[in-house]
C-alpha positions in Angstrom: -76.7 -44.2 -30.5 -76.0 -41.0 -28.5 -78.1 -39.8 -25.7 -79.0 -36.2 -24.8 -80.6 -35.1 -21.5 -82.9 -32.0 -21.6 -83.9 -30.6 -18.2 -86.7 -28.0 -18.1 -89.9 -27.6 -16.1 -91.7 -26.2 -19.2 -93.3 -29.2 -21.0 -93.7 -27.1 -24.2 -90.0 -26.2 -24.2 -89.0 -29.9 -23.5 -91.2 -31.1 -26.4 -89.9 -28.4 -28.8 -86.2 -29.2 -28.0 -86.8 -32.9 -28.2 -88.5 -32.5 -31.7 -85.7 -30.3 -32.9 -82.8 -32.5 -31.7 -84.2 -36.0 -32.3 -82.4 -37.9 -35.1 -82.0 -41.5 -36.0 -78.7 -41.6 -34.1 -79.8 -39.6 -31.1 -81.9 -40.6 -28.1 -83.5 -37.8 -26.1 -84.3 -38.1 -22.4 -86.1 -35.4 -20.5 -86.5 -34.4 -16.9 -88.6 -31.6 -15.4 -86.3 -30.7 -12.5 -82.7 -31.2 -11.3 -83.6 -34.0 -8.9 -85.2 -36.1 -11.7 -82.2 -35.3 -13.9 -79.8 -36.6 -11.4 -81.9 -39.8 -11.2 -81.6 -40.1 -15.0 -77.9 -39.8 -14.8 -77.7 -43.0 -12.7 -78.7 -44.9 -15.8 -76.3 -46.1 -18.4 -75.3 -45.1 -21.0 -74.8 -41.5 -19.7 -75.7 -38.7 -22.0 -73.2 -37.0 -24.2 -74.7 -33.6 -23.4 -77.1 -31.9 -21.0 -79.3 -29.0 -21.9 -80.3 -27.3 -18.6 -82.8 -24.7 -17.6 -82.0 -22.8 -14.4 -85.4 -21.9 -12.9 -87.2 -25.1 -11.9 -89.1 -26.3 -8.9 -87.8 -28.9 -6.4 -84.1 -28.6 -7.6 -83.1 -25.7 -9.7 -80.3 -25.7 -12.3 -77.7 -24.1 -10.0 -78.1 -26.9 -7.4 -78.1 -29.5 -10.2 -74.8 -28.1 -11.5 -73.3 -28.1 -8.0 -74.1 -31.8 -7.5 -73.0 -32.6 -11.0 -69.5 -31.1 -10.3 -68.9 -33.0 -7.1 -69.8 -36.5 -8.5 -66.8 -37.8 -10.4 -68.9 -40.3 -12.3 -70.9 -37.5 -14.0 -68.9 -34.3 -13.6 -67.4 -34.4 -17.1 -70.7 -34.4 -19.0 -70.9 -31.1 -20.9 -73.8 -29.0 -19.8 -75.3 -26.1 -21.8 -77.6 -23.7 -19.9 -80.8 -22.8 -21.7 -82.3 -19.8 -19.9 -84.1 -16.5 -20.5 -82.6 -14.9 -17.4 -78.9 -15.9 -17.1 -76.4 -13.4 -18.2 -73.2 -15.4 -17.7 -72.3 -19.1 -17.9 -72.5 -20.5 -14.4 -69.7 -22.6 -13.0 -69.9 -26.2 -14.2 -71.6 -25.3 -17.6 -69.8 -25.1 -20.9 -72.0 -22.5 -22.6 -75.2 -20.5 -22.4 -78.1 -20.3 -24.8 -80.6 -17.5 -24.2 -84.3 -17.8 -24.7 -85.7 -17.4 -27.2 -83.2 -19.9 -28.6 -81.2 -19.2 -31.7 -81.8 -22.6 -33.5 -78.6 -22.4 -35.6 -76.5 -21.8 -32.6 -78.3 -24.7 -30.7 -77.6 -27.1 -33.6 -74.0 -26.0 -33.8 -73.4 -26.4 -30.0 -75.1 -29.8 -30.0 -73.0 -30.8 -33.0 -69.9 -29.7 -31.2 -70.5 -32.1 -28.3 -72.3 -34.9 -30.0 
């Protein structure tokens, strides 16, 4: 079973993405900020993919990406930014999905990494 981590402070967005991406062979874990997401990454098995919002309290997506990149144990986990404000893919991420989300592109990207 593959694991995905979705990080967003908007509970509605978390639930929507979880419902869209949940399958029999996929386990979805959620976190509401970067600090909680880093805590989730200490667990095994690690996720195959991270979907990450950038604007969050306590630890935003930029700081999360910075910490992800410097930890060799988790640095290679592909991370897709899901944001309504980002215009370019930040360092450490593999792609960017704008909000509102193009569901076909979301499924294609998730399929590419999972």
